[in-house]
C-alpha positions as CSV (number, residue, x, y, z in Angstrom):
1,M,-31.6,35.8,-26.4
2,P,-30.3,32.3,-27.1
3,R,-29.0,30.1,-24.4
4,S,-25.2,30.3,-24.0
5,V,-23.5,26.9,-23.5
6,N,-19.8,26.7,-22.7
7,S,-19.1,23.7,-24.9
8,V,-15.3,24.2,-24.7
9,A,-15.2,23.7,-21.0
10,S,-17.8,20.8,-21.2
11,R,-15.7,19.0,-23.8
12,A,-12.5,19.6,-21.8
13,R,-14.1,18.2,-18.7
14,R,-15.3,15.1,-20.5
15,K,-11.9,14.6,-22.2
16,K,-10.3,14.7,-18.8
17,V,-12.6,11.9,-17.5
18,F,-12.3,9.8,-20.7
19,K,-8.5,10.1,-20.3
20,L,-8.7,8.7,-16.8
21,A,-11.1,5.9,-18.0
22,K,-8.7,4.8,-20.7
23,G,-8.2,1.0,-20.4
24,Y,-11.6,0.4,-18.8
25,W,-13.7,-2.4,-20.3
26,G,-16.9,-1.9,-22.4
27,R,-19.0,1.2,-22.0
28,R,-16.9,2.3,-19.0
29,K,-14.4,3.8,-21.4
30,N,-16.5,5.6,-23.9
31,V,-20.0,6.5,-22.6
32,W,-20.0,9.7,-20.5
33,T,-22.3,8.8,-17.7
34,V,-20.8,5.3,-17.2
35,A,-17.2,6.5,-17.5
36,K,-17.8,9.4,-15.0
37,N,-19.2,7.0,-12.4
38,A,-16.4,4.4,-13.0
39,V,-13.7,7.1,-12.7
40,E,-15.2,8.5,-9.5
41,K,-15.3,5.0,-8.0
42,G,-11.8,4.3,-9.2
43,L,-10.5,7.4,-7.6
44,L,-12.2,6.6,-4.3
45,Y,-10.6,3.1,-4.4
46,A,-7.2,4.6,-5.1
47,Y,-7.5,7.0,-2.2
48,R,-8.6,4.2,0.2
49,D,-6.1,1.7,-1.0
50,R,-3.1,4.0,-0.5
51,K,-3.9,3.7,3.2
52,V,-4.7,0.0,3.0
53,K,-1.3,-0.7,1.3
54,K,0.5,0.6,4.4
55,R,-1.5,-1.8,6.6
56,E,-0.8,-4.8,4.3
57,F,2.9,-4.1,4.2
58,R,3.2,-3.8,8.0
59,A,1.3,-7.2,8.3
60,L,3.7,-8.7,5.8
61,W,6.8,-7.5,7.7
62,I,5.4,-8.8,11.0
63,T,4.7,-12.2,9.4
64,R,8.3,-12.4,8.1
65,I,9.9,-11.3,11.4
66,N,7.7,-13.8,13.2
67,A,8.7,-16.7,10.9
68,A,12.4,-15.7,11.3
69,V,12.4,-15.5,15.1
70,R,10.5,-18.8,15.5
71,A,13.6,-20.5,14.2
72,F,15.4,-19.1,17.2
73,G,12.8,-20.3,19.7
74,M,11.0,-16.9,20.2
75,S,7.7,-15.4,19.3
76,Y,7.3,-12.1,17.5
77,S,5.9,-10.3,20.5
78,Q,8.8,-11.5,22.8
79,F,11.3,-10.5,20.2
80,M,9.8,-7.0,19.7
81,G,9.6,-6.4,23.4
82,K,13.2,-7.4,23.9
83,T,14.4,-5.2,21.0
84,K,12.7,-2.2,22.8
85,I,14.5,-3.1,26.0
86,A,17.8,-3.5,24.2
87,N,17.4,-0.1,22.6
88,I,17.6,-1.5,19.0
89,G,16.0,1.2,17.0
90,L,15.3,-0.8,13.8
91,N,11.8,-0.7,12.4
92,R,9.8,-3.6,11.2
93,K,10.6,-2.9,7.5
94,V,14.3,-3.1,8.1
95,L,14.1,-6.2,10.4
96,A,12.0,-8.0,7.8
97,D,14.5,-7.2,5.1
98,L,17.4,-8.4,7.3
99,A,15.4,-11.6,8.1
100,M,14.8,-12.3,4.4
101,N,18.1,-11.2,2.7
102,H,20.7,-11.1,5.5
103,P,20.1,-14.0,7.9
104,E,23.5,-13.7,9.5
105,A,22.9,-10.1,10.4
106,F,19.4,-10.9,11.7
107,K,20.9,-13.8,13.8
108,A,23.3,-11.3,15.4
109,I,20.4,-9.1,16.4
110,V,18.5,-12.0,17.9
111,D,21.6,-13.1,19.8
112,K,22.0,-9.5,21.1
113,V,18.4,-9.4,22.2
114,K,18.4,-12.8,24.0
């Protein structure tokens, strides 16, 4: 009996990977073994970097808040400690946005905290 090969499923599987590899450079886009490895690695990076993105944004917000409160003679850690004591329930994302785009509102928060 001849060997049965499910070429329909194999082709569909390969098409799915080549679709994900679209836009890659060189053999990464059109050679099965190279494209498969490149797509797997890319998906791993995508998963990892969805987590890293959150860390990077938090660091950015902290830097922006720190720069804004330094103008009022405070450090970031002092400011955040005093916001907790003053029961100001704004998170770092909102505080950084206020510091960047609404300095008068941020100044009011700093004055309330002092």
